[in-house]
N, C-alpha and C positions, 0 to 999 in steps of 0.2 A: 486216726491219722488224717490230718488236714491235707487236701489235695494241692494246696498252694505252698505247703511247707517244703523246705529244701531237701529234707529226707525223702519225701515222696518224689519230687521232681528229679533229683540227681541220683538216687539209689534204687528206689522201688520201681519206678516207671521204666527206666532202661532195662532193668533185670526182667521185668514182666514182658516187655516187648521182645527182647532176645529169646526168652523162653517160648513165647507165642510163635515167633517165626521158626524156631527150631522144631516146634511141635508140628508145624505145617509141613515140614520136609520129612518128618519121621515116617517110617514104614508102618504098615498095618500092625506088625508084631510089636513095635516100640510103642505104638499108641495103646495097645492092650495092656502092656506092662505099665505104662504111665497111669492108666485108668485103675488097674488093680492096686498099685502102690498108693494112689490117692485115696481110694475107697478104704483100704485097710488102715491107713494112717488116721483118717478122719473117724472111722468107726472105733479104732483103738483108743483115741483120745476121748471120745464120747463115753465109751465103756469105763475107762479109767476114772474120769471125773464123776461119773454117775454112780458107779457101783463099788469103788474102792473102800470108802468109809463104811458102807453097808456090810461088805464082806468082813472087814476088820472087826466091826461090832459083833457080828455073829460068831466069829472065831473066838473072840474074847468071852462071849456069853457061854459058849461051849466049854472053853477052858475053865471058867469059873464054876460051871456045873460039875465038872470032873475033878474039881479041887486043885487045879493047876494054877500057876501064876499067870496073870494076864500080862499082855505086852502091848506097847504102843509102837507101831511101825512108823507111821507118818500121819501128820494132820494135813489133809488136803483141803485147801480152800478153792472154791470155784473162781476161775479167772474173771475179773470184772473189766469192762471197757474203761478207757481213760475218761475222766470227767472233763467236760469242756466248761470253761468259766463263763 
């Protein structure tokens, strides 16, 4: 995201500033909740993108060894950043 783009200036920046000032007024309990939610969501996304295909391959290998039909749940590609020209 380019900092001079209209999406950043008119959408993201005001949202981030409002969220920042709301977090300053938050109580200690709310800050802990925000921290836990943030950590869990980031760790969850990391685990999903890092280990999902690995787990699917191992489950399919186990099913093939047991003579069962393999299955494809989902092909997950790692998210790539936007390319700048």
